[in-house]
Every structure is written in structure tokens, then in C-alpha cells.
C-alpha positions in Angstrom: -0.1 -0.1 -0.3 1.2 3.5 -0.9 1.7 5.8 2.1 -0.3 8.7 -0.1 -3.3 6.5 0.1 -3.2 6.4 3.9 -5.6 8.6 5.6 -5.2 9.8 9.7 -8.6 8.9 11.1 -9.0 11.1 14.2 -9.5 9.3 17.5 -12.6 9.7 19.2 -13.8 9.8 23.1 -16.8 8.7 24.1 -19.0 8.6 27.3 -17.4 5.4 28.4 -14.0 6.8 28.5 -15.0 9.8 30.2 -16.9 8.0 32.8 -13.7 6.0 33.5 -11.0 8.5 33.3 -12.8 11.0 35.5 -14.6 8.7 37.8 -17.8 10.3 37.7 -21.4 9.6 36.8 -22.7 9.2 32.8 -24.6 12.7 33.6 -21.3 14.5 34.6 -19.7 12.9 31.8 -22.4 13.9 29.0 -21.9 17.6 30.7 -17.7 17.8 30.1 -18.3 16.2 26.6 -20.9 18.7 26.0 -18.8 21.4 27.3 -15.6 20.2 25.5 -17.7 20.6 22.5 -19.0 23.9 23.2 -22.5 22.8 23.0 -25.3 24.0 25.4 -26.3 22.4 28.3 -29.0 20.0 27.2 -28.4 19.7 23.5 -29.1 16.6 22.4 -27.5 14.6 19.7 -24.6 11.9 19.4 -21.6 12.9 21.4 -18.4 11.9 20.4 -15.5 14.1 21.3 -12.5 14.1 19.1 -9.6 13.4 21.2 -7.6 16.5 20.5 -10.6 18.7 21.6 -11.2 16.6 25.2 -7.2 17.1 25.7 -7.5 21.0 25.2 -10.9 20.9 27.7 -9.0 19.1 30.2 -6.0 20.9 30.2 -8.0 24.4 30.2 -10.4 23.2 32.6 -8.2 21.5 35.2 -4.6 22.2 34.8 -3.8 24.2 38.3 -1.3 26.2 36.6 -3.4 27.4 33.9 -6.5 27.9 36.0 -6.3 30.5 38.2 -7.9 29.8 41.7 -9.4 32.1 43.9 -8.0 32.7 47.4 -9.7 30.8 50.3 -11.4 32.9 52.3 -11.5 31.6 56.0 -14.0 33.0 58.3 -13.7 32.0 62.1 -16.5 29.3 63.2 -17.9 31.9 65.5 -18.8 34.4 62.7 -21.3 32.5 60.8 -23.9 34.2 58.6 -27.3 34.2 60.2 -29.7 31.6 59.2 -33.1 32.6 57.5 -34.7 30.7 60.5 -35.6 27.5 61.9 -35.8 24.2 59.6 -39.6 23.3 58.9 -39.9 19.6 59.1 -42.7 18.0 57.1 -45.0 14.8 58.2 -44.6 11.8 55.7 -48.2 10.6 54.4 -49.4 8.0 56.8 -52.5 7.1 54.8 -52.6 6.1 51.3 -53.9 8.1 48.6 -57.4 6.5 47.7 -58.3 6.5 43.9 -61.8 8.4 42.9 -64.7 5.9 42.7 -65.7 5.5 39.2 -69.4 4.6 38.0 -69.0 0.5 36.9 -69.4 -0.1 33.2 -71.6 -3.1 31.9 
């Protein structure tokens, strides 16, 4: 085979590859893949990301040298923000729901 006839095919990353490499859920993996492709959240369609785009996304998003981290602001535990009030608890339903009675059909 002549070397001029060889075509370089791009390698793609799918959701299982992302789940395995990032140790995340399927939903989170799809979210990362959409972000890597520049798609809007919730946009549907088959998702496969070219490997070079995936590497670019991971470097831009997770590389500590490239992503500036905001300085941590520590507060003493005694100076907590005031809460809005007591937490209200709801009681679980103790009786089963009843179905409305329908007339018998003959």
C-alpha cells in the first residue's frame, strides 16, 4: 500500500471513556463532553469528542497552572452568617392515597 493512500483518522472519546477517566457519573460525563464541544447544556445529539478537543478541554479546565484559583477566605466558626430561621419539618403521609370511585361499566 502506498503511503499517500493512508488517511489519518481522528480518535474519538465517548461517554464511557470520560466516565472511566474522570470517575464520574454518566450525567456528569455528558456534561463535560458538551462543554468540550462547546454545546449548550441540554442540547441533544450523538456525543463523541475528538481526542485533541478533549485534551484541550481537560487542560483548560483542570490544569492548576493554567486555571487561576481564587484565594480562600477563611472565617472563624464563631462568625457564621445568620440563618433565615428554623428548619420546618414536614410529616410523611400516613394514609395511602385513595382512588376516586368510578361508576361500573357494564
